[in-house]
KOLMARMAR-912402 format. One record per residue (C-alpha): x, y, z; residue number from 1. Coordinates in pm, 1 decimal, decimal comma. Each point is the difference from the previous one (the first is absolute). Example, Ala and Ser with C-alpha at 12.3 -4.5 7.8 and 13.67 -1.06 7.14 Angstrom:
! KOLMARMAR-912402
+----------+----------+----------+-----+
:        X :        Y :        Z : num :
+----------+----------+----------+-----+
:   1230,0 :   -450,0 :    780,0 :   1 :
:    137,0 :    344,0 :    -66,0 :   2 :
+----------+----------+----------+-----+
//
This chain:
! KOLMARMAR-912402
+----------+----------+----------+-----+
:        X :        Y :        Z : num :
+----------+----------+----------+-----+
:   4919,7 :   6149,4 :    575,9 :   1 :
:    191,8 :   -232,4 :   -222,6 :   2 :
:   -166,0 :    -82,3 :   -329,0 :   3 :
:      2,4 :   -368,0 :    101,3 :   4 :
:   -139,8 :     53,2 :    347,6 :   5 :
:   -338,5 :   -148,2 :     76,0 :   6 :
:   -241,9 :    199,5 :    212,5 :   7 :
:   -335,3 :   -124,7 :    117,3 :   8 :
:   -231,2 :    291,0 :     74,3 :   9 :
:   -329,6 :    -71,9 :    171,6 :  10 :
:   -301,9 :    137,6 :   -177,0 :  11 :
:   -367,8 :    -37,3 :     77,5 :  12 :
:    -85,5 :   -139,5 :   -343,5 :  13 :
:   -367,7 :    -88,9 :      5,9 :  14 :
:    -88,5 :   -250,1 :   -272,3 :  15 :
:   -372,9 :    -77,8 :      0,5 :  16 :
:   -109,0 :   -348,5 :    -99,3 :  17 :
:   -267,0 :     -4,6 :   -265,4 :  18 :
:   -325,3 :    128,0 :    141,6 :  19 :
:    145,8 :     74,1 :    343,7 :  20 :
:    -23,9 :    332,7 :    174,7 :  21 :
:    289,3 :    -23,1 :    245,9 :  22 :
:    369,3 :    -72,6 :     -6,0 :  23 :
:    102,3 :   -361,7 :      0,2 :  24 :
:    367,0 :     44,8 :     75,7 :  25 :
:    292,7 :    235,3 :     26,3 :  26 :
:    280,0 :    -22,1 :   -251,1 :  27 :
:    344,4 :    149,5 :    -42,7 :  28 :
:    166,2 :    186,3 :   -279,0 :  29 :
:    338,2 :   -158,7 :    -48,2 :  30 :
:    261,2 :    233,7 :   -145,1 :  31 :
:    263,8 :   -212,6 :   -169,1 :  32 :
:    221,1 :    267,8 :   -153,7 :  33 :
:     44,4 :    377,7 :      1,6 :  34 :
:    250,7 :    256,1 :   -116,0 :  35 :
:    346,3 :    -34,0 :    151,4 :  36 :
:      7,1 :    370,1 :     85,9 :  37 :
:   -337,4 :    102,1 :    131,3 :  38 :
:   -104,6 :    353,5 :     88,5 :  39 :
:     -5,2 :     46,4 :    376,0 :  40 :
:   -322,0 :    163,5 :    111,8 :  41 :
:   -175,0 :     56,5 :    331,7 :  42 :
:   -380,1 :      4,7 :     -5,0 :  43 :
:    -85,8 :    139,3 :    342,3 :  44 :
:   -328,5 :   -113,5 :    161,4 :  45 :
:   -257,8 :    263,2 :    -86,3 :  46 :
:   -126,4 :    210,4 :    289,7 :  47 :
:   -365,6 :    -67,4 :     70,9 :  48 :
:   -268,4 :     38,2 :    261,8 :  49 :
:   -157,5 :   -274,9 :    213,5 :  50 :
:   -291,2 :    -35,9 :   -244,2 :  51 :
:    239,3 :   -183,9 :   -236,9 :  52 :
:    119,1 :   -250,8 :    260,6 :  53 :
:   -171,4 :   -295,0 :   -167,5 :  54 :
:    144,4 :     63,5 :   -345,7 :  55 :
:    314,0 :   -151,3 :   -151,3 :  56 :
:    307,7 :    220,5 :     18,9 :  57 :
:     -9,5 :    186,7 :   -330,9 :  58 :
:    374,9 :     60,2 :      0,9 :  59 :
:     55,6 :   -377,5 :     13,7 :  60 :
:   -210,2 :    -48,1 :   -314,2 :  61 :
:    194,7 :    275,3 :   -177,6 :  62 :
:    333,6 :   -146,0 :    109,1 :  63 :
:   -100,6 :   -346,9 :   -112,9 :  64 :
:   -102,4 :    129,1 :   -342,3 :  65 :
:    338,5 :    163,8 :    -44,2 :  66 :
:    175,9 :   -312,0 :    126,5 :  67 :
:   -172,3 :   -236,7 :   -243,9 :  68 :
:    116,1 :    215,7 :   -289,8 :  69 :
:    344,2 :   -138,2 :     87,3 :  70 :
:    150,9 :    347,6 :    -24,2 :  71 :
:    -44,0 :    116,6 :    359,9 :  72 :
:    119,8 :   -116,0 :    341,2 :  73 :
:   -231,3 :    157,5 :    261,2 :  74 :
:    137,5 :     59,1 :    347,7 :  75 :
:   -149,0 :   -200,6 :    285,2 :  76 :
:   -208,2 :    213,2 :    233,7 :  77 :
:    195,9 :   -111,4 :    308,8 :  78 :
:    316,6 :    150,4 :   -149,3 :  79 :
:   -145,6 :    349,1 :    -50,8 :  80 :
:    141,8 :    271,7 :    224,8 :  81 :
:   -304,4 :    226,0 :    -26,2 :  82 :
:   -357,6 :    -19,3 :   -125,7 :  83 :
:    -84,5 :    335,6 :   -159,4 :  84 :
:   -348,1 :     64,0 :   -137,1 :  85 :
:     44,6 :    354,5 :   -132,3 :  86 :
:    274,3 :    151,3 :   -218,4 :  87 :
:    139,5 :    226,0 :    272,9 :  88 :
:     62,9 :   -307,7 :    216,3 :  89 :
:    236,7 :   -164,3 :   -249,8 :  90 :
:    360,1 :      5,4 :    119,7 :  91 :
:    221,2 :   -102,4 :   -288,7 :  92 :
:    288,3 :    -93,5 :    226,4 :  93 :
:   -209,7 :   -280,7 :    152,8 :  94 :
:    -46,9 :   -158,7 :   -340,8 :  95 :
:    355,2 :     62,3 :   -124,2 :  96 :
:    134,0 :   -186,8 :    302,0 :  97 :
:   -214,4 :   -296,3 :   -105,0 :  98 :
:    122,5 :     17,2 :   -359,6 :  99 :
:   -340,1 :     87,6 :   -143,0 : 100 :
:    -31,6 :    155,3 :   -345,3 : 101 :
:   -368,0 :     95,0 :     34,9 : 102 :
:   -252,3 :     37,6 :    278,1 : 103 :
:   -379,4 :      3,9 :    -23,6 : 104 :
:   -230,3 :    144,0 :    265,8 : 105 :
:   -374,8 :     50,4 :     18,4 : 106 :
:   -302,6 :     68,5 :    215,9 : 107 :
:   -367,3 :    -93,2 :     -8,7 : 108 :
:   -307,0 :    204,1 :     80,9 : 109 :
:   -373,5 :    -72,1 :     -3,7 : 110 :
:   -192,6 :    255,6 :   -202,6 : 111 :
:   -349,5 :    125,8 :     78,9 : 112 :
:   -134,3 :   -227,8 :   -274,4 : 113 :
:    141,9 :   -300,4 :    181,2 : 114 :
:    265,2 :    -59,2 :   -266,3 : 115 :
:    366,1 :    -35,7 :     88,0 : 116 :
:    252,6 :    253,6 :   -127,1 : 117 :
:    360,2 :   -113,2 :    -17,8 : 118 :
:    275,0 :    256,2 :    -46,4 : 119 :
:    349,1 :   -126,4 :    -75,3 : 120 :
:    345,8 :    135,5 :    -78,4 : 121 :
:    313,9 :   -143,0 :   -161,2 : 122 :
:    343,6 :    131,0 :     94,3 : 123 :
:    336,5 :    -39,4 :   -171,4 : 124 :
:    226,6 :    -67,1 :    298,0 : 125 :
:    328,4 :     27,2 :   -189,4 : 126 :
:    -75,2 :    352,3 :   -122,9 : 127 :
:   -210,9 :    102,9 :    297,1 : 128 :
:   -309,1 :    105,6 :   -195,2 : 129 :
:   -368,9 :    -73,0 :    -37,9 : 130 :
:    -77,0 :   -175,9 :   -329,1 : 131 :
:   -374,3 :    -53,3 :     13,2 : 132 :
:   -307,5 :    104,4 :    195,2 : 133 :
:   -321,7 :   -187,6 :    -74,2 : 134 :
:   -349,2 :    -66,0 :    122,4 : 135 :
:   -254,2 :   -276,6 :    -56,7 : 136 :
:   -354,1 :    -34,7 :    130,9 : 137 :
:   -224,7 :   -302,2 :     25,7 : 138 :
:   -233,6 :   -205,2 :    212,9 : 139 :
:    103,9 :   -259,4 :    256,1 : 140 :
:    -87,6 :   -266,6 :   -257,1 : 141 :
:    261,2 :    161,1 :   -229,4 : 142 :
:    274,4 :     -8,9 :    262,8 : 143 :
:    233,0 :   -228,8 :   -192,5 : 144 :
:    -79,4 :    178,4 :   -326,9 : 145 :
:    122,3 :    327,0 :    150,6 : 146 :
:    320,2 :   -168,5 :    117,4 : 147 :
:     63,4 :   -146,7 :   -346,9 : 148 :
:    -56,4 :    341,7 :   -159,4 : 149 :
:    252,2 :    156,7 :    236,8 : 150 :
:    250,8 :   -272,3 :    -90,3 : 151 :
:    -60,1 :     75,4 :   -368,8 : 152 :
:     72,4 :    369,9 :     53,4 : 153 :
:    317,2 :    -73,3 :    196,1 : 154 :
:    121,3 :   -253,8 :   -255,5 : 155 :
:    -45,3 :    248,1 :   -284,1 : 156 :
:    164,5 :    286,4 :    188,5 : 157 :
:    312,4 :   -208,7 :     66,0 : 158 :
:     28,5 :   -212,8 :   -315,2 : 159 :
:   -172,7 :    218,7 :   -260,4 : 160 :
:   -223,1 :   -297,2 :    -92,1 : 161 :
:   -371,0 :      1,5 :     72,4 : 162 :
:    -83,0 :   -244,6 :    278,3 : 163 :
:   -240,3 :   -291,1 :    -47,6 : 164 :
:    -76,9 :   -103,4 :    357,0 : 165 :
:   -354,7 :    145,5 :     -5,6 : 166 :
:   -109,1 :   -251,3 :   -262,2 : 167 :
:   -197,2 :   -323,4 :      6,7 : 168 :
:     53,2 :   -350,7 :   -128,5 : 169 :
:   -241,8 :   -257,8 :   -133,6 : 170 :
:     66,1 :   -370,8 :     24,9 : 171 :
:   -181,8 :   -329,7 :    -24,8 : 172 :
:    -26,9 :   -211,4 :    314,9 : 173 :
:    -89,4 :   -367,4 :    -44,4 : 174 :
:    -82,8 :   -247,4 :    273,7 : 175 :
:    -41,7 :   -375,4 :    -34,1 : 176 :
:     51,6 :     25,4 :   -376,6 : 177 :
:    -83,5 :   -318,9 :   -185,1 : 178 :
:   -239,0 :   -124,7 :    266,3 : 179 :
:   -381,3 :     25,7 :     35,9 : 180 :
:     62,4 :    261,6 :    271,6 : 181 :
:    204,0 :    228,2 :   -229,2 : 182 :
:    -51,2 :    374,8 :     50,0 : 183 :
:    150,3 :    288,0 :   -194,5 : 184 :
:      0,1 :    368,4 :     80,3 : 185 :
:    120,9 :    322,5 :   -152,6 : 186 :
:    173,2 :    196,7 :    274,7 : 187 :
:    107,3 :    362,3 :     24,0 : 188 :
:    260,5 :    117,6 :    250,3 : 189 :
:    240,1 :    283,0 :     67,6 : 190 :
:    331,2 :    -30,4 :   -183,0 : 191 :
:    155,6 :   -136,0 :    321,8 : 192 :
:   -261,5 :   -277,7 :     24,5 : 193 :
:   -195,6 :    167,6 :    278,2 : 194 :
:   -378,4 :     37,7 :     19,6 : 195 :
:    -88,2 :   -270,3 :   -246,8 : 196 :
:   -366,7 :    -16,5 :    -89,3 : 197 :
:   -194,6 :   -233,6 :   -222,0 : 198 :
:   -148,3 :    155,0 :   -313,2 : 199 :
:   -140,9 :   -316,6 :   -156,6 : 200 :
:    -38,3 :   -350,0 :    141,4 : 201 :
:    -96,0 :   -305,2 :   -205,4 : 202 :
:     18,5 :   -376,0 :    -27,8 : 203 :
:    116,2 :     61,1 :   -359,1 : 204 :
:    361,1 :     93,3 :    -87,8 : 205 :
:     87,3 :    369,9 :    -23,4 : 206 :
:    286,0 :    109,8 :   -226,1 : 207 :
:    184,1 :    289,7 :   -160,8 : 208 :
:    -98,1 :    304,1 :    208,4 : 209 :
:     97,6 :    341,0 :   -137,5 : 210 :
:    -58,3 :    364,9 :     92,2 : 211 :
:   -158,3 :    279,6 :   -197,7 : 212 :
:    231,9 :    302,5 :    -15,3 : 213 :
:   -235,7 :    203,6 :    220,7 : 214 :
:     18,3 :   -263,2 :    274,7 : 215 :
:   -379,7 :    -14,7 :     25,6 : 216 :
:    -57,7 :   -318,2 :   -201,4 : 217 :
:    162,0 :   -340,2 :    -23,7 : 218 :
:    -42,2 :   -273,8 :   -260,9 : 219 :
:     36,0 :   -371,3 :     59,8 : 220 :
:    -89,1 :   -340,3 :   -145,5 : 221 :
:   -227,1 :   -257,7 :    158,6 : 222 :
:   -254,6 :   -268,3 :   -102,2 : 223 :
:   -376,6 :     15,6 :    -19,7 : 224 :
:   -219,1 :   -290,7 :   -110,9 : 225 :
:    313,9 :   -187,1 :   -111,3 : 226 :
:    103,6 :    290,3 :   -222,8 : 227 :
:    303,0 :    223,2 :     45,4 : 228 :
:    -95,8 :    367,4 :     33,3 : 229 :
:    171,1 :    338,0 :     37,5 : 230 :
:   -144,2 :    219,3 :    274,4 : 231 :
:     59,5 :    366,0 :     88,6 : 232 :
:    -56,1 :     93,8 :    364,8 : 233 :
:    -62,2 :    361,6 :    104,4 : 234 :
:    178,6 :     39,5 :    333,6 : 235 :
:   -197,9 :    307,6 :     99,0 : 236 :
:   -345,7 :   -151,9 :    -52,7 : 237 :
:     66,1 :   -373,2 :     15,0 : 238 :
:   -179,1 :    -46,7 :   -332,6 : 239 :
:    121,1 :   -288,8 :   -215,9 : 240 :
:    -54,0 :    -15,8 :   -373,5 : 241 :
:     86,2 :   -278,1 :   -243,3 : 242 :
:    169,9 :    125,9 :   -316,7 : 243 :
:     92,8 :   -320,3 :   -177,9 : 244 :
:   -156,8 :   -346,6 :     10,1 : 245 :
:     67,5 :   -142,9 :   -343,9 : 246 :
:     33,5 :   -370,7 :    -57,1 : 247 :
:    351,6 :   -118,6 :     85,6 : 248 :
:    272,4 :    212,0 :    156,0 : 249 :
:    -77,7 :    341,8 :    145,7 : 250 :
:    322,0 :     91,3 :    173,9 : 251 :
:    279,2 :    236,4 :    104,5 : 252 :
:   -187,7 :    334,3 :      8,6 : 253 :
:    216,7 :    312,8 :     33,5 : 254 :
:   -120,9 :    360,0 :    -11,4 : 255 :
:    134,5 :    250,6 :   -249,9 : 256 :
:    186,1 :    302,0 :    142,2 : 257 :
:   -307,6 :    219,6 :    -55,8 : 258 :
:   -230,3 :   -254,3 :    163,9 : 259 :
:   -235,6 :    -13,5 :   -298,8 : 260 :
:     96,2 :   -341,8 :   -131,8 : 261 :
:     94,0 :   -348,7 :    109,2 : 262 :
:    250,5 :   -214,2 :   -183,5 : 263 :
:    -79,7 :   -368,5 :     43,5 : 264 :
:     43,6 :   -351,6 :   -133,9 : 265 :
:   -297,5 :   -159,3 :   -177,7 : 266 :
:    -33,3 :   -329,0 :   -185,0 : 267 :
:   -341,5 :     87,2 :   -141,3 : 268 :
:    134,0 :    -59,0 :   -350,8 : 269 :
:    160,3 :   -331,2 :     88,3 : 270 :
:    353,5 :    102,1 :     99,6 : 271 :
:    123,2 :    214,5 :    292,2 : 272 :
:     52,0 :    347,8 :   -144,8 : 273 :
:     44,9 :    350,8 :    137,4 : 274 :
:   -297,8 :    236,3 :    -13,4 : 275 :
:    -69,7 :    353,2 :    122,5 : 276 :
:   -348,3 :     77,3 :    129,5 : 277 :
:   -139,7 :    353,0 :     11,0 : 278 :
:   -173,0 :      8,1 :    337,9 : 279 :
:   -255,0 :    260,8 :   -104,1 : 280 :
:   -163,7 :   -202,5 :   -277,3 : 281 :
:    174,3 :   -338,7 :     49,1 : 282 :
:    121,0 :     -4,6 :   -358,4 : 283 :
:    296,1 :   -228,6 :    -66,9 : 284 :
:    312,1 :     46,0 :   -206,9 : 285 :
:    206,5 :   -308,5 :    -76,4 : 286 :
:    373,3 :     71,4 :     12,8 : 287 :
:    166,4 :   -334,5 :    -75,7 : 288 :
:    -66,1 :   -261,8 :   -265,2 : 289 :
:    220,7 :   -305,9 :     36,3 : 290 :
:    -45,9 :   -371,5 :     52,0 : 291 :
:    226,0 :     17,2 :    308,3 : 292 :
:   -117,4 :     89,7 :    350,6 : 293 :
:      7,3 :    376,1 :     66,3 : 294 :
:    -59,6 :     91,1 :    364,8 : 295 :
:     91,7 :    215,4 :    304,6 : 296 :
:    -46,8 :    343,6 :   -159,4 : 297 :
:     69,8 :    338,9 :    156,3 : 298 :
:     18,4 :    357,2 :   -126,3 : 299 :
:    310,5 :    210,2 :    -28,3 : 300 :
:    -13,5 :    300,8 :    237,7 : 301 :
:    -66,0 :    237,3 :   -291,6 : 302 :
:   -278,1 :   -220,1 :   -138,0 : 303 :
:    167,7 :    -36,5 :   -340,8 : 304 :
:     80,5 :   -370,1 :     26,0 : 305 :
:   -132,7 :   -323,8 :    139,7 : 306 :
:    261,6 :   -234,6 :    141,0 : 307 :
:    -85,5 :   -371,4 :     -1,7 : 308 :
:    133,3 :   -355,2 :     21,4 : 309 :
:     -8,6 :   -231,6 :   -301,5 : 310 :
:    141,3 :   -342,9 :    -80,0 : 311 :
:     -1,9 :     67,2 :   -373,6 : 312 :
:    371,9 :    -90,9 :    -20,3 : 313 :
:    -54,4 :   -325,3 :    187,0 : 314 :
:     53,1 :    136,3 :    352,4 : 315 :
:   -144,1 :    293,7 :    195,9 : 316 :
:    161,7 :    334,1 :    -83,7 : 317 :
:    -99,4 :    365,7 :     45,1 : 318 :
:   -134,5 :    209,5 :   -288,2 : 319 :
:   -151,6 :    339,6 :    -42,6 : 320 :
:   -249,1 :    126,5 :   -253,5 : 321 :
:    -51,6 :    365,6 :    -84,4 : 322 :
:   -367,7 :     87,2 :     17,6 : 323 :
:     11,9 :    264,5 :   -272,9 : 324 :
:    173,4 :   -216,1 :   -261,7 : 325 :
:    -30,5 :   -362,4 :    120,0 : 326 :
:    377,4 :    -25,4 :    -43,3 : 327 :
:    132,7 :   -296,4 :    197,9 : 328 :
:    342,4 :    -25,5 :    166,6 : 329 :
:    161,6 :   -276,6 :    200,4 : 330 :
:    162,2 :    136,3 :    317,9 : 331 :
:    167,7 :   -298,6 :    168,5 : 332 :
:    265,9 :   -222,3 :   -149,6 : 333 :
:    199,0 :   -128,2 :    297,1 : 334 :
:   -125,1 :   -327,2 :    146,8 : 335 :
:   -262,5 :   -249,0 :   -108,0 : 336 :
:   -281,7 :    127,9 :    222,4 : 337 :
:    -98,5 :    362,2 :     66,8 : 338 :
:   -354,3 :     92,1 :    105,6 : 339 :
:   -235,4 :    234,2 :    193,0 : 340 :
:    177,1 :    324,8 :    -89,8 : 341 :
:    -62,8 :    347,0 :    140,7 : 342 :
:    161,9 :    324,0 :   -112,9 : 343 :
:    145,1 :    242,7 :    253,0 : 344 :
:   -142,1 :    355,1 :      4,5 : 345 :
:    295,9 :    120,3 :   -210,8 : 346 :
:   -104,2 :   -233,2 :   -285,3 : 347 :
:    363,9 :   -104,5 :    -50,2 : 348 :
:     22,0 :   -287,4 :    243,6 : 349 :
:   -194,5 :   -320,9 :     29,0 : 350 :
:    -51,1 :   -254,3 :    278,4 : 351 :
:   -120,1 :   -353,3 :    -64,1 : 352 :
:     25,0 :   -365,0 :     99,3 : 353 :
:    326,0 :   -140,0 :   -137,8 : 354 :
:     92,2 :   -369,1 :      5,6 : 355 :
:    363,1 :    -80,9 :     61,8 : 356 :
:    139,3 :   -348,9 :     62,5 : 357 :
:   -351,7 :   -135,2 :     29,9 : 358 :
:   -106,8 :    249,0 :    266,1 : 359 :
:   -222,0 :    306,3 :    -22,3 : 360 :
:    122,2 :    336,1 :    124,8 : 361 :
:    -99,5 :    362,9 :    -46,2 : 362 :
:    229,2 :    184,2 :   -241,0 : 363 :
:     57,1 :    365,4 :    -89,3 : 364 :
:     68,9 :     87,7 :   -363,2 : 365 :
:    146,3 :    322,3 :   -138,3 : 366 :
:   -161,2 :     11,9 :   -344,3 : 367 :
:    241,3 :    257,9 :   -140,7 : 368 :
:    313,8 :   -189,3 :    100,3 : 369 :
:   -159,3 :   -345,3 :    -21,2 : 370 :
:    137,7 :    -71,0 :    346,9 : 371 :
:   -174,2 :   -266,4 :    212,0 : 372 :
:     56,4 :    -28,3 :    375,1 : 373 :
:   -162,4 :   -251,9 :    235,7 : 374 :
:   -142,1 :    173,9 :    308,0 : 375 :
:   -124,6 :   -291,2 :    208,9 : 376 :
:    194,0 :   -299,6 :    115,7 : 377 :
:   -221,3 :   -223,0 :    208,6 : 378 :
:    134,2 :   -351,8 :     29,4 : 379 :
:   -317,2 :   -157,2 :   -138,8 : 380 :
:     -4,8 :    220,8 :   -307,9 : 381 :
:   -379,7 :     20,0 :    -10,3 : 382 :
:    -47,1 :    376,0 :    -23,4 : 383 :
:   -291,5 :    138,7 :   -201,4 : 384 :
:   -249,7 :    285,3 :    -53,4 : 385 :
:    220,0 :    311,9 :     31,8 : 386 :
:   -187,1 :    323,5 :     76,2 : 387 :
:    166,9 :    340,9 :     15,3 : 388 :
:    -35,1 :    274,1 :    260,1 : 389 :
:   -126,7 :    318,8 :   -165,3 : 390 :
:    337,2 :    172,2 :     44,2 : 391 :
:    179,0 :   -287,3 :   -174,3 : 392 :
:    252,7 :    -53,8 :    280,2 : 393 :
:   -135,8 :   -327,3 :    140,3 : 394 :
:   -194,5 :   -297,7 :   -127,8 : 395 :
:   -209,9 :   -261,6 :    174,7 : 396 :
:    -24,4 :   -359,0 :   -114,1 : 397 :
:   -132,7 :   -337,2 :    111,6 : 398 :
:    229,3 :   -277,8 :    112,9 : 399 :
:      6,6 :   -302,9 :    229,2 : 400 :
:    118,0 :    -27,8 :    358,7 : 401 :
:     -6,9 :   -343,8 :    162,7 : 402 :
:   -254,3 :   -116,5 :   -253,8 : 403 :
:   -238,6 :    292,1 :     47,7 : 404 :
:    -62,1 :    288,5 :   -237,7 : 405 :
:    116,4 :    334,7 :    135,1 : 406 :
:     74,8 :    348,0 :   -131,8 : 407 :
:    348,5 :    145,3 :    -25,0 : 408 :
:    141,6 :    338,4 :    -96,6 : 409 :
:    325,8 :     89,5 :   -173,0 : 410 :
:    144,8 :    334,0 :   -103,2 : 411 :
:     62,5 :     64,1 :   -367,9 : 412 :
:    375,3 :     -7,7 :     60,8 : 413 :
:    -34,7 :   -332,1 :    184,5 : 414 :
:    162,8 :    127,8 :    320,2 : 415 :
:   -308,8 :     12,3 :    223,2 : 416 :
:   -206,9 :   -311,7 :     65,4 : 417 :
:   -273,4 :    -84,7 :    247,2 : 418 :
:   -281,8 :   -248,1 :     38,6 : 419 :
:   -360,1 :     28,4 :    119,8 : 420 :
:    -92,2 :   -346,3 :    126,2 : 421 :
:   -359,5 :    -95,3 :     77,5 : 422 :
:   -117,8 :   -275,3 :    229,0 : 423 :
:   -354,2 :     18,1 :   -136,3 : 424 :
:     48,9 :   -195,1 :   -322,4 : 425 :
:    170,6 :     20,6 :   -336,0 : 426 :
:     50,9 :    354,5 :   -128,0 : 427 :
:     43,1 :     63,9 :   -371,7 : 428 :
:    -28,1 :    253,3 :   -282,3 : 429 :
:     83,2 :    333,1 :    165,7 : 430 :
:    -98,9 :    327,7 :   -164,5 : 431 :
:    152,0 :    325,0 :    130,0 : 432 :
:   -233,7 :    298,2 :    -16,9 : 433 :
:     62,4 :    334,5 :   -168,6 : 434 :
:     49,7 :    304,8 :    221,1 : 435 :
:   -306,3 :     46,8 :    216,7 : 436 :
:   -167,1 :    268,6 :    207,1 : 437 :
:    -75,1 :   -187,8 :    320,0 : 438 :
:   -320,7 :    199,9 :     48,2 : 439 :
:   -132,6 :   -161,1 :   -316,8 : 440 :
:    -35,1 :   -360,3 :    121,7 : 441 :
+----------+----------+----------+-----+
//
């Protein structure tokens, strides 16, 4: 597929309205750009018994995951010459004729426990060899999780990069904002937008969701009795606990890499400053002391630094402070507005909102070379809230489409782009999860 080709791939993306228990609509993932030379792969429908007749075709989910990475061009099922389900049935000549580089096969069985076991194999067609044999087990409710895990294994076997399809996203869904009927909800969905479910629903705004590194807790900001508060939600128990409700701003909570602390913005002392809270005893450490506004903090992957936005030079720029020494360093110098920064897992590269010609885009910044590259290019230039996939290859952000807030995804090299529209309301503030064990949630 040409890098400029536009594909519209139908996806059963279930976005729940606040407080609802069923899907309101079906949406599409719109893939705007992919790599010019994609890897040609055939994901053969997995062999299965009649007891699985009502389930989605697992191979289609796997193929779609690989497709939305922008790096793979899966073969249409109607063009396959054979449908093997076991290794001895694979005839390499069938796939060479079709120009395939890889082929994936699999089969499903019901175990005595009632769980489903999926066995799958990856073959290198060019060299005529088996590359991978894997197995995943789960319940029917974990059907899509198993497919995403298979896609992760295949992606890593071919690219050498750990896959991030079996992850989740958080986002804020608002409906009728600004009216007496306004509703806000914190939603969690698969990384492809599927299986959205409401975690929190409120008539008060919800903001700034973030994940704990273990994937079991999330933090967010809301209002209670006309006061802004920071809440931590345990996803396994549903328990919610308020950690900060000082007078003034209580905002932008982000977990430390070890999950023991939250960095946040508080104006308890009169001015928005950056603080770190120890979650065990709720003790606070103030990191910044400046008359300017300091906000939007996050930790470096190694936990040594806190990255934040400050307008102490008259316009928002990105800084970092070393926790051990309190040494402060300005990181961005290009442009008059840079905000909401996040470091990649390698600690050398940064993504943030970058204003250029009066429009806001998401930019990538090589800190060692001081090289800045704009990744997004929407015509409105209203891109915000970048959130990185745990493998650092893709990032999700919020933007506008026909006046409505939606989520979009772009690869770190800017060559892969797709959108996740929602017809349920305005979608904002995405947060991509860490790696997860799907049996955990």
